[in-house]
Structures are given as C-alpha cells and as structure tokens.
C-alpha positions, 0 to 999 in steps of 0.5 A: 156594517153592523148586522142584525138578524132579528127585531130584538137585535135591531132594537138593541143596536142603534147603528144597525137601525141607521144602516137599515135606514140608509139601505132602504133610502138607497134601494127602495122605490119611492112610494107614489102619494096616491097610495095614501088614498082619499075620502073623495068628493062623493062621501063628503057630498053625501054627508054634507047633504045628509046633515046640512042640505046642500043648496042647489042653483039652476039644477046645480049643487052649490058644492065644490071639491079639490084635492092634491097628491104630492111629495114634499122632500121625500114625504108623500101627502094628500090634501083634500077640501070640500065646501058647500053652501047649505040650507042650515048652519054647517061649520068647518071640520078637520081631518088628519090621517082619517081621524078628527082632531079637536080643533084647527091643527093649523090655527097658528099657520098663516095662509096666503092665496093669490086669487084672480080677484084679490090676495086672500090671507088668513090665520089658520084654516078657519080664518083663511076660509072666512076671508075667502067667503066661506062662513056662517052668518052675515057679512057685508049684509049677506047671510050665508050658511056653509060647511067645509072639510079639510083633510090632510094625510101624511105618513108622519105628521109633524106635530108641535105637542104631545097631544098631536093637536098642532102641526108644524108643516113645511112652507111648500105644504102650507102654500099647497093647502092655501092654493087648494083652499083658494081654488075650492072656495073661488066661487064663494070668494068672487060672490063675496067680493062682488057683494062687498063692492055692491054694498060699498056703492050703496054706501057711497051713494048714501053719503053723496 
C-alpha cells in the first residue's frame, strides 16, 4: 500500500488516493440522508404567500408539500416539492443544492406517475406538473394560478454540461421525483381530471 502523510504527497500520488478512497468505503459509516437538511414546508409557504398570496378554501390553505430522503447506490439525496394555488400567477422554481439554476435541470427527463385516477406522463419538471394540473392559465375552460418549487439535494450532482444546468439522474431518482411530484399535486390532478370530464359531458350533450 502506498502511504501519503501530507495533502501534497496525496495529490502527487494517484495510487494513494485510490487506497484512501477504498479505506473510507470499508471503514467509514455511511451518512444518513437526513444530514442534507431541507428548506422545509414553512419557508416555502411563507415565500409563496408573500409573493403570490396562497388561496384558502374552507379555512384551509391550498398548499401542499412533500419530501423524501433516501439513498441511491450509496449516494444520499433529498427531494422536496411545494405547490400552491395562488391569487396571482406564480410559476415553477427549481433548486439544486440550495441554489437556483437558470432553467429546468431535468427538461430532457421523462417522468411517469401511476396515480389513483390515471397515469401522468410529462417531459421535464414543468411538462409533468402541467399534465398533473399544476399550471397558470386556462385548461379545459378552467382558469388557475399556481406556484411550485422543486428542490433536489445531492453531494455530487451528475451533470451533462460544464455549466451544470442539465442533470443525468438515475432511474431510481427519476421515479422518486415523479412519485413526490405526483403525490404533492394529487388534489389539483383530481380536480383537473374531474373538470375535464365535466367539460366533455357538456360537449357530448351539445353534439346530441
């Protein structure tokens, strides 16, 4: 085994780095994913309400938050999603390791969620959420304003470019994100499906 007593010696000896890495994997205790922390539901709620005003219905806010800590092939990660129906137009905000990328970092990723009502599929985080009933504008004759935030935390983000704007995540994490998104949006999804069916019945009657 090649030894290195200083950082300089370690940097000059690739084999010593390999030995150190193997020793850490063998003897170190695997960290729990909860060590990654989270933004949390209260902060998202506060910011959503301050900027867009969260709607209330029967003394209950139209706000939903879901999160998950887990480990994928030895790598801990956190996913948290916050969604709200708002008085004014919101939008979708993305977070990577407590910072904001310029655009959807998973725009090229397809998400699929097997919900109670139907299967939801969409390309990218924005595409999936729109299919799940989280949108700003009018769909099927129903006007809606929403805001959503998706935050992914990993010790090392698997990027596709030097700008670190596009991610290449594993299938396990892709499925986990789809599940968290689908569960957080479940109320709006059900309402969107019911509204679409209602509109379809009206159109069918008009054509009879």
